[in-house]
C-alpha positions as CSV (number, residue, x, y, z in Angstrom):
1,M,107.5,168.4,56.4
2,E,110.4,170.5,55.0
3,A,112.8,168.2,56.9
4,F,111.5,165.3,54.8
5,D,110.9,167.0,51.5
6,G,114.4,168.6,51.3
7,P,116.4,165.4,51.3
8,L,113.9,163.6,49.1
9,K,113.6,166.5,46.6
10,A,117.5,166.6,46.4
11,L,117.6,162.9,45.7
12,M,114.9,163.3,43.0
13,L,116.8,166.2,41.4
14,K,120.0,164.1,41.4
15,G,118.1,161.1,39.9
16,L,116.7,163.3,37.2
17,G,120.2,164.4,36.5
18,G,121.3,160.9,35.8
19,D,122.5,159.8,39.2
20,A,121.2,156.2,39.4
21,A,122.4,155.7,43.0
22,A,120.4,158.8,44.2
23,H,117.3,157.6,42.3
24,A,117.7,154.1,43.9
25,E,118.1,155.8,47.4
26,L,115.0,157.9,46.7
27,L,112.9,154.9,45.9
28,S,114.2,153.0,48.9
29,R,113.3,155.8,51.2
30,M,109.9,156.2,49.6
31,A,109.2,152.5,49.9
32,T,109.5,152.8,53.7
33,L,107.3,155.9,53.9
34,L,104.7,154.4,51.5
35,R,104.6,151.1,53.4
36,R,103.8,153.0,56.6
37,Y,101.2,155.2,54.9
38,F,99.3,152.3,53.2
39,A,99.5,150.2,56.4
40,R,97.9,153.0,58.3
41,K,95.1,153.3,55.7
42,L,94.5,149.6,55.1
43,G,95.9,147.8,58.1
44,P,99.4,146.4,58.6
45,T,98.4,142.9,57.7
46,D,96.5,143.8,54.5
47,Q,97.7,141.8,51.5
48,D,97.7,144.7,49.2
49,V,100.0,147.0,51.2
50,E,103.2,145.7,49.4
51,D,101.5,145.8,46.0
52,L,100.4,149.4,46.5
53,V,104.0,150.3,47.5
54,Q,105.4,148.7,44.3
55,E,102.7,150.2,42.1
56,T,103.4,153.7,43.6
57,L,107.1,153.4,43.3
58,L,106.7,152.3,39.7
59,A,104.5,155.3,39.0
60,I,107.0,157.6,40.6
61,H,109.7,156.2,38.4
62,L,107.8,156.3,35.2
63,K,106.3,159.7,35.7
64,R,109.3,161.4,37.3
65,E,109.7,163.7,34.2
66,T,106.2,165.2,35.0
67,W,107.3,166.5,38.4
68,D,107.7,170.2,38.6
69,A,111.0,170.9,40.4
70,A,109.7,174.2,41.6
71,Q,107.1,172.3,43.7
72,P,107.6,170.1,46.7
73,F,108.5,166.5,45.8
74,T,106.5,165.0,48.6
75,A,103.2,166.6,47.6
76,W,103.6,165.1,44.1
77,A,104.5,161.7,45.4
78,Y,101.6,161.8,48.0
79,A,99.2,162.5,45.2
80,I,100.3,159.4,43.3
81,A,100.0,157.3,46.5
82,R,96.6,158.6,47.2
83,Y,95.3,157.8,43.7
84,R,96.8,154.3,44.1
85,L,94.9,153.9,47.4
86,I,91.6,155.1,45.7
87,D,92.2,152.5,42.9
88,I,92.4,149.7,45.5
89,Y,89.2,150.9,47.1
90,R,87.5,150.8,43.6
91,R,88.8,147.3,42.9
92,R,87.4,146.2,46.2
93,R,84.2,148.0,45.5
94,V,84.5,149.8,48.8
95,R,82.5,153.0,49.0
96,R,84.9,155.0,51.1
97,S,86.1,158.5,50.3
98,E,89.7,159.3,51.1
99,P,90.1,162.8,52.5
100,I,92.4,165.1,50.8
101,E,95.2,165.5,53.2
102,S,98.4,167.3,52.8
103,A,101.6,165.4,51.8
104,E,102.5,165.3,55.5
105,A,100.2,162.2,55.7
106,L,103.1,160.3,54.2
107,F,105.2,161.1,57.3
108,A,102.6,160.8,60.0
109,E,103.6,158.8,63.0
110,E,101.3,157.5,65.7
111,P,98.9,160.1,67.2
112,S,100.6,162.0,70.0
113,D,97.4,161.9,72.1
114,G,97.9,158.2,72.8
115,S,94.6,157.2,71.1
116,A,96.3,154.3,69.2
117,R,97.7,153.0,72.4
118,T,94.3,153.3,74.1
119,D,92.7,151.4,71.2
120,V,95.3,148.6,71.3
121,E,94.9,148.3,75.1
122,R,91.1,148.1,74.8
123,L,91.4,145.4,72.1
124,L,93.9,143.4,74.1
125,S,91.7,143.6,77.2
126,E,89.1,141.6,75.3
127,L,91.5,138.6,74.9
128,P,92.0,136.0,77.6
129,E,94.9,136.8,79.9
130,R,97.2,134.1,78.4
131,Q,96.6,135.2,74.9
132,R,97.1,138.8,75.9
133,A,100.4,137.9,77.5
134,V,101.6,136.2,74.4
135,I,100.6,139.0,72.0
136,K,102.2,141.6,74.3
137,A,105.5,139.5,74.4
138,V,105.7,138.8,70.7
139,K,104.1,141.8,69.0
140,L,104.6,144.7,71.5
141,D,107.8,143.7,73.3
142,E,109.2,142.1,70.1
143,L,110.5,139.0,71.8
144,S,111.3,135.9,69.8
145,T,109.0,132.9,69.9
146,A,111.5,131.1,72.2
147,E,111.7,134.1,74.5
148,A,108.0,134.5,74.7
149,A,107.6,130.8,75.3
150,A,110.0,131.1,78.2
151,R,108.2,134.1,79.6
152,T,104.7,132.5,79.4
153,G,105.6,128.9,80.2
154,M,104.2,127.7,76.9
155,S,105.9,125.7,74.1
156,E,107.2,127.5,71.1
157,S,104.5,126.0,68.9
158,A,101.8,126.9,71.4
159,V,103.1,130.5,71.3
160,K,102.9,130.5,67.5
161,V,99.4,129.1,67.4
162,S,98.2,131.5,70.2
163,V,99.6,134.6,68.3
164,H,97.9,133.5,65.1
165,R,94.6,132.8,66.7
166,S,94.7,136.0,68.8
167,L,95.5,138.2,65.8
168,K,92.7,136.6,63.8
169,A,90.3,137.3,66.7
170,L,91.4,140.9,67.0
171,M,91.1,141.4,63.3
172,R,87.5,140.1,63.4
173,R,86.7,142.4,66.2
174,V,88.1,145.4,64.4
175,R,86.2,144.5,61.2
176,D,83.0,144.1,63.2
177,E,83.5,147.6,64.8
178,D,83.8,149.2,61.3
């Protein structure tokens, strides 16, 4: 975590010292980290992810004077992000507790044990072959709609419709499992 905290803490200190460019850079970097963090917690397509990012960035900006420079910056920022997440659960009337993690949760990547990959492969296996091929091409291989259409022999509009319907079906299955 020190690898992340050091540069962010330095930007925060410069921002507190009046360096507007450093403060803007800090908020930009935090936006990326927060977007990933909230997407992991709520799902990448959740409508509230971007709102939570903006609310958290605003809170970091408005409360920056309360941060103790002797403490890690990321732990302070994570606490703000976690409280914003709990607020969204309350607004949704979701009875879910959010475990107290360390600030490293902001920097977490995919699990190294491959469990996410296994989950994705299991979900995709439930789709018909043609839909699975389209999702893999567009979402996993990051091909354009035109490239996916050429690969699958479908029209571009059929690829778009297939991706949309497949994602909706997968979202339903994930929700049903919860």
